[in-house]
Residue frames as a rotation matrix with the C-alpha (Angstrom) as fourth column:
MET 1
-0.695 0.430 -0.577 -11.25
0.708 0.552 -0.441 124.45
0.129 -0.715 -0.687 58.20
SER 2
0.054 0.786 0.616 -14.70
0.487 -0.559 0.671 126.18
0.872 0.264 -0.413 58.42
GLU 3
-0.481 0.009 0.877 -15.44
-0.511 -0.816 -0.272 128.95
0.713 -0.578 0.396 60.83
LEU 4
0.539 0.792 0.287 -18.10
-0.712 0.246 0.658 126.85
0.451 -0.558 0.697 62.51
ARG 5
0.685 -0.292 -0.667 -15.70
0.303 0.947 -0.104 124.02
0.662 -0.131 0.738 63.04
GLN 6
-0.498 -0.852 0.162 -13.09
0.285 -0.337 -0.898 126.26
0.819 -0.401 0.410 64.58
GLU 7
-0.237 0.445 0.863 -15.79
-0.827 -0.560 0.062 127.81
0.511 -0.699 0.501 66.94
ARG 8
0.802 0.555 -0.219 -16.89
-0.367 0.749 0.552 124.26
0.471 -0.363 0.804 67.98
LEU 9
0.185 -0.835 -0.518 -13.23
0.572 0.520 -0.634 123.25
0.799 -0.179 0.574 68.71
ARG 10
-0.629 -0.482 0.610 -12.76
-0.154 -0.692 -0.705 126.41
0.762 -0.537 0.361 70.82
HIS 11
0.233 0.828 0.510 -16.02
-0.876 -0.049 0.480 125.55
0.422 -0.559 0.714 72.81
GLU 12
0.751 -0.053 -0.659 -14.88
0.144 0.986 0.084 121.97
0.645 -0.158 0.748 73.18
GLY 13
-0.155 -0.962 -0.225 -11.67
0.567 0.100 -0.818 123.14
0.809 -0.254 0.530 74.58
LEU 14
-0.547 0.195 0.814 -13.34
-0.603 -0.767 -0.221 125.70
0.581 -0.612 0.537 76.90
LEU 15
0.627 0.778 -0.031 -15.72
-0.563 0.480 0.672 122.95
0.538 -0.404 0.739 78.06
SER 16
0.448 -0.552 -0.704 -12.70
0.542 0.793 -0.277 120.72
0.711 -0.258 0.654 79.05
GLU 17
-0.665 -0.708 0.238 -11.00
0.171 -0.454 -0.874 123.48
0.727 -0.541 0.423 80.87
LYS 18
-0.153 0.685 0.713 -14.13
-0.784 -0.523 0.334 124.33
0.601 -0.508 0.617 82.80
GLU 19
0.786 0.462 -0.410 -14.89
-0.223 0.831 0.509 120.78
0.576 -0.309 0.757 83.64
ARG 20
-0.052 -0.878 -0.476 -11.11
0.581 0.361 -0.729 120.40
0.812 -0.315 0.492 84.95
GLU 21
-0.723 -0.181 0.667 -11.65
-0.255 -0.828 -0.500 123.55
0.643 -0.531 0.552 87.01
ALA 22
0.318 0.915 0.247 -14.91
-0.746 0.081 0.661 122.19
0.585 -0.395 0.709 88.40
ARG 23
0.621 -0.094 -0.778 -13.36
0.303 0.944 0.128 118.95
0.723 -0.315 0.615 89.39
SER 24
-0.448 -0.888 -0.100 -10.54
0.507 -0.161 -0.847 120.77
0.736 -0.430 0.522 91.23
LEU 25
-0.535 0.337 0.775 -12.96
-0.697 -0.695 -0.179 123.10
0.478 -0.635 0.606 93.08
ARG 26
0.557 0.765 -0.322 -15.12
-0.425 0.596 0.681 120.04
0.713 -0.243 0.658 93.92
LEU 27
0.256 -0.545 -0.798 -12.05
0.646 0.711 -0.278 118.22
0.719 -0.444 0.534 95.55
ARG 28
-0.736 -0.606 0.302 -11.05
0.160 -0.589 -0.792 121.25
0.658 -0.535 0.530 97.41
CYS 29
-0.174 0.774 0.609 -14.61
-0.826 -0.452 0.338 121.73
0.536 -0.445 0.717 98.85
GLU 30
0.643 0.347 -0.682 -14.59
-0.074 0.915 0.396 118.08
0.762 -0.204 0.614 99.92
THR 31
-0.253 -0.834 -0.491 -11.35
0.681 0.207 -0.702 118.49
0.687 -0.512 0.515 101.75
LEU 32
-0.750 0.011 0.662 -12.67
-0.338 -0.866 -0.369 121.65
0.569 -0.501 0.653 103.44
ARG 33
0.268 0.958 0.102 -15.94
-0.641 0.098 0.761 119.90
0.719 -0.269 0.641 104.39
GLY 34
0.460 -0.281 -0.842 -13.89
0.573 0.819 0.040 117.20
0.679 -0.501 0.537 106.24
SER 35
-0.647 -0.741 0.180 -11.86
0.384 -0.521 -0.762 120.06
0.658 -0.424 0.622 107.94
VAL 36
-0.349 0.630 0.694 -15.06
-0.719 -0.655 0.233 121.73
0.602 -0.418 0.681 109.13
ARG 37
0.670 0.613 -0.418 -16.31
-0.181 0.681 0.709 118.40
0.720 -0.400 0.568 110.63
ASP 38
-0.031 -0.735 -0.677 -12.97
0.745 0.435 -0.506 117.85
0.667 -0.520 0.534 112.29
HIS 39
-0.790 -0.182 0.586 -13.24
-0.209 -0.817 -0.537 121.47
0.577 -0.547 0.607 113.97
LEU 40
-0.243 0.806 0.539 -16.72
-0.934 -0.345 0.095 120.55
0.263 -0.481 0.837 115.09
ASP 41
-0.763 -0.138 -0.632 -16.23
-0.090 0.990 -0.108 117.10
0.640 -0.025 -0.768 116.44
PRO 42
0.156 0.977 0.146 -19.65
-0.391 -0.075 0.917 116.05
0.907 -0.200 0.371 118.08
PHE 43
0.552 0.029 -0.833 -17.87
0.585 0.699 0.412 114.24
0.594 -0.715 0.369 120.92
GLU 44
-0.613 -0.790 0.008 -15.99
0.630 -0.494 -0.599 117.35
0.478 -0.362 0.800 122.08
PRO 45
0.016 0.625 -0.781 -17.41
0.801 -0.476 -0.364 119.64
-0.599 -0.619 -0.508 124.76
ILE 46
0.778 0.377 0.502 -18.68
0.602 -0.674 -0.428 122.76
0.177 0.635 -0.752 123.07
GLU 47
0.918 -0.365 -0.156 -16.25
-0.236 -0.817 0.526 124.94
-0.319 -0.446 -0.836 124.95
GLU 48
0.080 -0.951 0.297 -13.27
0.024 0.300 0.954 122.95
-0.997 -0.069 0.046 123.63
LEU 49
0.585 0.235 0.776 -14.41
0.746 0.217 -0.629 123.26
-0.317 0.947 -0.048 120.03
ASN 50
-0.675 -0.698 -0.240 -12.13
0.427 -0.635 0.644 125.51
-0.602 0.332 0.726 117.68
ILE 51
0.380 0.913 0.149 -15.21
0.706 -0.182 -0.684 127.43
-0.597 0.366 -0.714 116.46
GLU 52
0.396 -0.321 -0.861 -12.98
-0.437 -0.890 0.131 130.28
-0.808 0.325 -0.492 115.03
ALA 53
-0.760 -0.649 0.029 -11.03
-0.330 0.424 0.843 127.71
-0.560 0.632 -0.537 112.86
ALA 54
-0.368 0.708 0.603 -14.41
0.742 0.614 -0.268 126.15
-0.560 0.348 -0.751 111.81
LEU 55
0.618 0.637 -0.461 -15.75
0.225 -0.705 -0.673 129.58
-0.753 0.312 -0.579 110.83
GLU 56
-0.088 -0.718 -0.690 -12.57
-0.722 -0.431 0.541 130.48
-0.686 0.546 -0.481 108.81
THR 57
-0.875 -0.264 0.406 -12.66
0.049 0.786 0.617 127.07
-0.482 0.559 -0.674 106.98
MET 58
-0.121 0.939 0.321 -16.35
0.771 0.293 -0.565 127.43
-0.625 0.179 -0.760 106.42
SER 59
0.486 0.120 -0.866 -15.88
-0.248 -0.931 -0.268 130.93
-0.838 0.345 -0.423 104.88
GLU 60
-0.595 -0.706 -0.384 -13.25
-0.638 0.124 0.760 129.44
-0.489 0.697 -0.524 102.44
LEU 61
-0.697 0.396 0.598 -15.64
0.496 0.868 0.004 126.44
-0.517 0.300 -0.802 101.75
TRP 62
0.292 0.899 -0.327 -18.47
0.393 -0.424 -0.816 129.03
-0.872 0.110 -0.477 100.93
SER 63
0.242 -0.288 -0.927 -16.34
-0.640 -0.765 0.070 130.94
-0.729 0.576 -0.369 98.60
LEU 64
-0.812 -0.575 -0.101 -15.19
-0.440 0.490 0.752 127.96
-0.383 0.655 -0.651 96.72
TYR 65
-0.385 0.836 0.390 -18.78
0.624 0.547 -0.558 126.55
-0.680 0.029 -0.732 96.60
MET 66
0.482 0.642 -0.596 -19.91
-0.014 -0.675 -0.738 129.69
-0.876 0.364 -0.316 94.90
GLN 67
-0.272 -0.715 -0.644 -17.04
-0.808 -0.193 0.556 129.37
-0.522 0.672 -0.525 92.41
LEU 68
-0.873 -0.060 0.483 -18.03
0.060 0.972 0.229 125.85
-0.483 0.229 -0.845 91.80
LEU 69
0.011 0.994 0.112 -21.66
0.506 0.091 -0.858 126.76
-0.863 0.066 -0.501 91.17
GLU 70
0.418 0.028 -0.908 -20.63
-0.542 -0.795 -0.274 129.44
-0.729 0.606 -0.317 88.70
LYS 71
-0.683 -0.698 -0.216 -18.40
-0.623 0.402 0.670 126.90
-0.381 0.592 -0.710 86.82
LEU 72
-0.678 0.499 0.540 -21.17
0.439 0.864 -0.247 124.26
-0.589 0.070 -0.805 86.73
GLY 73
0.423 0.787 -0.449 -23.46
0.107 -0.536 -0.837 127.06
-0.900 0.307 -0.311 85.10
ASP 74
0.039 -0.506 -0.862 -20.83
-0.868 -0.444 0.222 127.75
-0.495 0.740 -0.456 82.60
ILE 75
-0.908 -0.271 0.320 -20.50
-0.111 0.891 0.441 123.96
-0.404 0.365 -0.839 81.82
ARG 76
-0.194 0.913 0.359 -24.25
0.505 0.407 -0.761 123.82
-0.841 0.033 -0.540 81.31
ASN 77
0.606 0.451 -0.655 -24.36
-0.240 -0.681 -0.691 126.68
-0.758 0.576 -0.304 78.96
ILE 78
-0.330 -0.724 -0.605 -21.40
-0.839 -0.069 0.540 125.43
-0.433 0.686 -0.585 76.94
ARG 79
-0.768 0.192 0.611 -23.00
0.215 0.976 -0.036 121.86
-0.603 0.104 -0.791 76.66
LYS 80
0.110 0.994 0.002 -26.04
0.385 -0.041 -0.922 123.47
-0.916 0.102 -0.387 75.60
ALA 81
0.355 -0.136 -0.925 -24.36
-0.673 -0.723 -0.153 125.55
-0.648 0.677 -0.348 72.91
LEU 82
-0.748 -0.590 -0.305 -22.68
-0.653 0.571 0.497 122.33
-0.119 0.571 -0.812 71.60
GLY 83
-0.044 0.761 -0.647 -26.03
-0.798 0.363 0.481 120.55
0.601 0.537 0.592 71.45
ARG 84
-0.536 -0.388 -0.750 -25.32
0.049 0.873 -0.486 118.30
0.843 -0.297 -0.449 74.40
GLY 85
-0.981 0.034 -0.193 -27.64
0.188 -0.110 -0.976 119.65
-0.055 -0.993 0.102 77.00
């Protein structure tokens, strides 16, 4: 097998891995988004909201969101290298 073919296969494998990781991060972000909404129920009086829990959840969401953006950038770059982007 040629070196170029081996490199392409490595990139294809890396792309699949990054796409799987991005899907997982996206699902976790969607779950956390729902949790933030639950903590900030618009029909609850402000003084009864669990703002601290919402902030903690939002902090985790932010961290995962930043990881997702990084993965999506990696995916874009790999696709471009493979001639797909």
